[in-house]
Backbone as CSV, one residue per row, in Angstrom:
resi,resn,N_x,N_y,N_z,CA_x,CA_y,CA_z,C_x,C_y,C_z
1,MET,211.044,70.154,133.552,210.887,69.581,132.492,209.375,69.329,132.023
2,ARG,208.742,69.672,130.884,207.355,69.609,130.533,207.185,68.037,130.300
3,SER,205.852,67.533,130.525,205.502,66.189,130.305,205.411,66.347,128.671
4,GLU,205.349,64.899,128.186,205.312,64.591,126.757,203.760,65.289,126.275
5,GLU,202.812,65.115,126.943,201.660,65.610,126.547,201.537,67.097,126.466
6,ASP,202.151,67.810,127.188,202.242,69.374,127.083,203.075,69.694,125.777
7,VAL,204.148,68.974,125.585,204.739,69.213,124.360,204.019,68.858,123.219
8,THR,203.369,67.870,123.122,202.506,67.483,121.935,201.533,68.510,121.646
9,ASN,200.721,68.982,122.786,199.879,69.912,122.786,200.361,71.265,122.024
10,ALA,201.549,71.709,122.371,202.128,72.800,122.008,202.379,72.649,120.491
11,ILE,202.940,71.530,120.061,203.367,71.304,118.641,202.045,71.388,117.988
12,ASN,201.054,70.858,118.355,199.800,70.785,117.525,199.103,72.197,117.555
13,LEU,199.418,73.033,118.662,198.953,74.460,118.535,199.814,75.379,117.883
14,TYR,201.062,75.339,117.868,202.089,76.262,117.532,202.917,75.770,116.560
15,GLY,202.892,74.608,116.005,203.976,73.830,115.255,203.931,74.514,113.764
16,ASP,202.613,74.722,113.268,202.745,75.507,111.946,203.272,76.850,112.015
17,MET,202.990,77.409,113.024,203.319,78.892,113.086,205.005,78.995,113.247
18,VAL,205.536,78.017,114.046,207.036,77.947,114.325,207.731,77.590,113.045
19,LYS,207.066,76.622,112.073,207.742,76.440,110.880,207.588,77.536,109.989
20,ARG,206.421,78.196,109.966,206.430,79.473,109.015,207.448,80.416,109.520
21,VAL,207.632,80.686,110.918,208.603,81.632,111.027,210.019,81.388,110.539
22,CYS,210.268,79.799,110.777,211.721,79.322,110.581,211.726,79.482,108.819
23,MET,210.842,79.226,108.164,210.911,79.340,106.622,211.086,80.721,106.129
24,VAL,210.572,81.904,106.947,210.867,83.103,106.575,212.173,83.475,106.659
25,TYR,212.963,82.818,107.671,214.285,83.140,107.923,215.244,82.262,107.023
26,LEU,214.920,80.940,107.133,215.964,80.105,106.512,215.631,79.766,104.985
27,LYS,214.529,79.794,104.546,213.928,79.386,103.216,214.523,78.086,102.824
28,ASN,214.408,77.303,103.605,215.049,75.839,103.371,214.175,74.962,104.222
29,GLN,213.529,73.735,103.799,212.902,72.846,104.489,213.423,72.080,105.454
30,SER,214.710,71.602,105.261,215.380,70.587,106.039,216.096,71.507,107.032
31,ASP,216.613,72.753,106.945,216.890,73.579,107.971,215.829,74.081,108.866
32,THR,214.763,74.205,108.395,213.406,74.404,109.036,213.039,73.312,110.075
33,GLU,213.186,72.299,109.479,212.834,70.899,110.443,213.930,70.741,111.292
34,ASP,215.102,71.059,111.198,216.175,71.080,112.293,215.678,72.068,113.198
35,ILE,215.586,73.332,112.931,215.463,74.338,114.023,214.104,74.170,114.675
36,PHE,212.957,73.698,113.970,211.713,73.235,114.697,211.937,72.102,115.739
37,GLN,212.833,71.213,115.610,213.096,70.291,116.763,213.826,71.060,117.713
38,GLN,214.722,71.780,117.621,215.468,72.550,118.621,214.582,73.505,119.300
39,VAL,213.713,74.089,118.727,212.624,74.918,119.350,211.792,74.102,120.432
40,PHE,211.232,72.969,120.021,210.461,72.336,120.694,211.289,71.498,121.862
41,ILE,212.621,71.297,121.713,213.507,70.601,122.780,213.727,71.479,123.625
42,LYS,213.875,72.825,123.490,213.955,73.820,124.358,212.820,73.955,125.159
43,TYR,211.612,74.005,124.362,210.224,74.251,125.096,210.031,73.114,126.141
44,ALA,210.331,71.803,125.664,210.438,70.717,126.633,211.245,70.739,127.931
45,THR,212.608,71.337,127.687,213.456,71.216,128.812,213.752,72.557,129.620
46,ARG,213.604,73.774,128.865,213.736,74.867,129.462,212.772,76.130,129.615
47,SER,211.599,75.858,129.151,210.706,77.092,129.139,210.181,77.469,130.522
48,PRO,209.843,78.583,130.586,209.387,79.168,131.929,207.987,78.846,132.138
49,GLN,207.230,79.106,133.155,205.834,78.985,133.240,205.267,80.190,132.484
50,PHE,204.241,79.961,131.752,203.717,80.957,130.872,202.455,81.618,131.592
51,GLU,202.323,82.813,131.564,201.146,83.694,131.912,199.902,83.408,131.368
52,SER,200.127,83.206,129.864,198.786,82.975,128.992,199.177,82.200,127.910
53,SER,198.378,82.019,126.970,198.691,81.209,125.597,199.488,82.152,124.872
54,GLU,199.116,83.505,124.823,199.726,84.431,124.157,201.345,84.727,124.536
55,HIS,201.516,84.443,125.842,203.125,84.655,126.410,203.738,83.257,125.732
56,GLU,203.000,82.114,125.920,203.720,80.873,125.531,203.947,81.054,123.989
57,LYS,203.059,81.710,122.954,203.147,81.677,121.788,204.370,82.762,121.340
58,ALA,204.397,83.904,121.938,205.450,84.777,121.844,206.689,84.237,122.266
59,TRP,206.885,83.293,123.170,208.129,82.822,123.734,208.773,81.880,122.635
60,LEU,207.607,81.021,121.976,208.106,80.050,120.871,208.559,80.964,119.611
61,ILE,207.902,81.981,119.363,208.434,82.793,118.284,209.842,83.340,118.493
62,ARG,210.066,84.006,119.663,211.468,84.436,120.083,212.411,83.341,119.958
63,VAL,212.247,82.187,120.592,213.255,81.021,120.320,213.429,80.753,119.057
64,ALA,212.359,80.498,118.103,212.481,80.227,116.795,213.291,81.240,116.029
65,ILE,212.977,82.507,116.199,213.815,83.677,115.611,215.396,83.432,116.056
66,ASN,215.519,83.373,117.452,216.866,83.326,117.932,217.683,82.079,117.327
67,GLU,216.851,81.023,117.381,217.675,79.736,116.726,217.958,79.905,115.132
68,CYS,217.076,80.494,114.626,217.221,80.755,113.133,218.720,81.662,112.963
69,LYS,218.586,82.559,113.608,219.534,83.752,113.550,220.903,83.043,113.978
70,ASP,221.038,82.325,114.933,222.125,81.570,115.532,222.697,80.563,114.281
71,PHE,221.731,79.897,113.776,222.110,78.906,112.599,222.560,79.731,111.489
72,LEU,221.963,80.868,111.245,222.625,81.558,109.815,223.883,82.100,110.276
73,LYS,224.168,82.435,111.464,225.689,82.997,111.943,226.657,81.945,111.850
74,SER,226.209,80.474,112.173,227.142,79.445,112.449,228.069,79.150,111.320
75,PHE,229.240,78.732,111.848,230.423,78.374,110.824,229.953,77.417,109.661
76,TYR,228.982,76.538,110.179,228.627,75.433,109.453,227.731,76.153,107.982
77,LYS,226.867,77.065,108.507,226.145,77.486,107.376,226.920,78.490,106.486
78,ARG,227.761,79.180,107.096,228.583,80.282,106.236,229.771,79.528,105.589
79,LYS,230.517,78.551,105.894,231.653,78.107,105.412,231.443,76.665,104.819
80,ILE,230.722,75.845,105.345,230.808,74.309,105.054,229.826,74.053,103.922
81,PHE,228.568,74.659,104.207,227.499,74.316,103.390,226.502,75.539,103.120
82,PRO,227.428,76.602,102.210,226.860,77.921,102.144,225.624,77.995,101.443
83,THR,225.166,76.925,100.306,224.082,77.125,99.531,223.319,75.650,99.564
84,ARG,221.988,75.972,99.565,220.954,74.724,99.500,219.923,75.231,98.749
85,PRO,219.313,74.260,97.887,218.095,74.676,97.222,216.943,75.229,97.881
86,ASN,216.182,76.096,97.447,215.101,76.636,98.153,213.992,75.958,97.596
87,THR,213.899,74.714,97.638,212.763,74.026,96.944,211.265,74.264,97.662
88,LEU,211.227,74.371,99.041,209.928,74.579,99.652,209.388,75.990,99.248
89,ILE,210.307,76.926,99.347,209.960,78.314,99.194,209.622,78.491,97.452
90,ASN,210.266,77.771,96.886,209.789,77.836,95.247,208.509,77.057,94.952
91,GLN,208.269,76.027,95.843,207.159,75.122,95.852,206.040,76.144,96.259
92,GLN,206.176,76.848,97.449,205.058,77.689,97.881,204.770,78.889,96.952
93,ILE,205.795,79.394,96.442,205.557,80.583,95.448,204.935,80.114,94.202
94,THR,205.338,78.994,93.707,204.640,78.380,92.484,203.049,78.005,92.753
95,ASN,202.847,77.409,94.079,201.557,76.934,94.454,200.458,78.260,94.838
96,SER,201.058,79.376,95.011,200.297,80.446,95.411,199.515,80.972,94.355
97,PRO,198.230,81.654,94.605,197.497,82.094,93.658,198.374,83.385,92.874
98,ASP,198.114,83.439,91.473,198.773,84.504,90.843,198.854,85.860,91.337
99,GLU,197.747,86.367,91.999,197.739,87.590,92.574,198.712,87.915,93.776
100,TYR,199.002,86.684,94.292,199.789,86.722,95.622,201.213,86.329,95.683
101,ARG,201.537,85.624,94.447,202.785,85.129,94.109,203.837,86.324,94.134
102,GLY,203.506,87.667,93.518,204.443,88.506,93.433,204.893,88.971,94.864
103,VAL,203.673,89.071,95.738,203.761,89.762,96.933,204.721,88.823,97.711
104,LEU,204.318,87.401,97.620,205.267,86.501,98.524,206.645,86.679,98.009
105,GLU,207.021,86.729,96.979,208.253,86.783,96.271,208.888,88.008,96.994
106,ALA,208.302,89.072,96.893,208.727,90.551,97.396,208.854,90.493,98.834
107,VAL,208.165,89.888,99.790,208.304,89.800,101.121,209.370,89.006,101.456
108,LEU,209.699,87.733,100.696,210.865,86.938,101.031,212.118,87.686,100.632
109,ALA,212.187,88.362,99.742,213.264,89.231,99.263,213.597,90.391,100.145
110,LEU,212.671,90.940,101.054,213.042,91.787,101.912,214.309,91.610,102.751
111,PRO,215.099,92.645,103.166,216.074,92.385,104.335,215.327,91.660,105.411
112,ASN,216.191,91.031,106.134,215.644,90.372,107.400,214.818,91.169,108.338
113,LYS,215.590,92.299,108.806,214.825,93.254,109.690,213.337,93.622,109.297
114,TYR,213.399,93.886,108.188,211.810,94.299,107.713,210.914,92.980,107.355
115,ARG,211.558,91.938,106.961,210.769,90.830,106.575,210.271,90.133,107.837
116,GLU,210.850,90.274,108.970,210.346,89.623,110.295,209.263,90.516,110.819
117,VAL,209.461,91.807,110.819,208.281,92.571,111.230,206.971,92.601,110.428
118,ILE,207.250,92.469,108.856,205.959,92.387,108.139,205.486,91.077,108.405
119,TYR,206.108,89.939,108.466,205.715,88.653,108.827,204.832,88.623,110.024
120,LEU,205.436,89.114,111.358,204.663,89.142,112.375,203.339,90.003,112.318
121,PHE,203.535,91.022,111.662,202.132,92.043,111.771,201.362,91.501,110.668
122,TYR,201.532,91.118,109.628,200.520,90.712,108.569,200.044,89.207,108.567
123,TYR,200.919,88.258,109.021,200.796,86.931,108.947,200.471,86.461,110.190
124,GLU,200.911,86.753,111.409,200.635,86.354,112.547,199.711,87.323,113.411
125,ASP,199.302,88.418,112.755,198.415,89.424,113.471,198.623,89.951,114.798
126,TYR,200.100,90.331,115.038,200.580,90.797,116.237,200.613,92.325,115.908
127,THR,200.470,92.945,117.071,200.563,94.503,117.055,201.938,94.871,117.088
128,ALA,202.043,96.235,116.694,203.549,96.782,116.776,204.073,96.629,118.107
129,VAL,203.311,96.826,119.211,203.712,96.755,120.480,204.086,95.371,120.916
130,GLU,203.202,94.328,120.526,203.503,92.915,120.675,204.860,92.699,120.012
131,ILE,205.081,92.690,118.739,206.098,92.680,117.889,207.500,93.213,118.850
132,ALA,207.353,94.570,119.264,208.427,95.128,120.125,208.832,94.197,121.314
133,GLU,207.828,93.690,122.039,208.168,92.776,123.200,208.780,91.604,122.610
134,ILE,208.311,91.003,121.342,208.860,89.549,121.016,210.301,89.796,120.564
135,LEU,210.503,90.883,119.908,211.983,91.265,119.145,212.927,91.959,120.105
136,ASP,212.363,92.352,121.300,213.060,93.052,122.318,213.616,94.474,121.636
137,LYS,212.739,95.179,120.951,212.935,96.429,120.253,212.001,97.501,120.866
138,ASN,212.424,98.762,120.351,211.782,99.846,120.919,210.313,99.710,119.921
139,VAL,209.329,100.283,120.485,208.046,100.210,119.611,208.118,101.231,118.255
140,ASN,208.897,102.315,118.545,209.106,103.218,117.366,209.872,102.539,116.309
141,THR,210.858,101.723,116.744,211.729,100.950,115.796,210.914,99.992,114.921
142,ILE,209.929,99.344,115.628,208.929,98.620,114.780,208.187,99.352,113.795
143,TYR,207.613,100.414,114.195,206.821,101.218,113.493,207.599,101.728,112.296
144,THR,208.798,102.105,112.491,209.725,102.388,111.333,210.166,101.328,110.508
145,ARG,210.401,100.203,110.986,210.595,98.963,110.115,209.255,98.570,109.353
146,LEU,208.192,98.772,109.713,206.989,98.390,109.226,206.748,99.531,107.981
147,ALA,206.951,100.554,108.422,206.827,101.643,107.261,207.839,101.497,106.083
148,ARG,209.137,101.253,106.471,210.260,101.092,105.540,210.076,99.652,104.859
149,GLY,209.631,98.712,105.446,209.340,97.409,104.678,208.147,97.668,103.694
150,ARG,207.083,98.391,104.195,205.940,98.768,103.115,206.441,99.484,101.982
151,ASP,207.263,100.543,102.145,207.899,101.337,101.112,208.851,100.307,100.280
152,LEU,209.420,99.616,100.642,210.243,98.645,99.860,209.108,97.793,98.988
153,LEU,208.309,97.134,99.726,207.171,96.466,99.032,206.686,97.201,97.873
154,LYS,206.285,98.567,98.175,205.455,99.317,97.137,206.600,99.736,95.933
155,THR,207.786,99.881,96.380,208.595,100.026,95.203,208.824,98.862,94.387
156,GLU,208.990,97.605,95.038,209.121,96.448,94.361,207.919,96.187,93.549
157,LEU,206.808,96.302,94.019,205.386,95.808,93.519,204.813,96.964,92.636
158,GLY,205.161,98.207,92.838,204.488,99.233,92.318,203.184,99.663,93.179
159,ASP,203.174,100.911,93.244,201.989,101.381,93.933,200.774,101.409,93.274
160,GLU,199.854,100.522,93.654,198.813,100.026,92.865,197.587,101.170,93.030
161,SER,197.556,101.935,94.148,196.714,102.933,94.477,196.893,103.853,93.500
162,ASN,198.122,104.291,93.109,198.513,105.398,92.126,198.215,104.911,90.592
163,GLU,198.224,103.652,90.369,198.159,103.258,89.192,196.349,103.153,88.862
164,GLN,195.608,103.012,89.915,194.177,102.884,89.835,193.647,104.425,89.588
165,LYS,194.226,105.303,90.363,193.765,106.787,90.071,194.011,107.420,88.647
166,ASN,195.082,106.914,88.067,195.400,107.279,86.595,194.651,106.757,85.572
């Protein structure tokens, strides 16, 4: 079990990142806070010894993703309380500069398998190889999902490079 100081340091270093990962999946502030707590409880009680800070960060991302997926598959989420207002997502979209608002909406509307790789690649600055390790997928799968996710975004947003040439 980790010390309170270790957990506090991890929350200070990685807390915002874990919340962002959870928001990408859950699109809901209260569910995000619940999963955030679960991730750091696991960190405090069950986490392995880390080789580096990058290993620790990747472990937290993987746990956050798994917890979000488990929550979304849960009976509670599917049957008891299937809808909740997406107030935080709507607030983030509203507070975004106009030039980014459409992109954020389009990224959040992507299917999950594309949204997660786009998020990790562009927002957390992971390489495709690192994303493959985090998601336990083949590197070529990650490249394919990145390409398909970009194509979906281009379709949704319109290809600005073609518009500028015309």
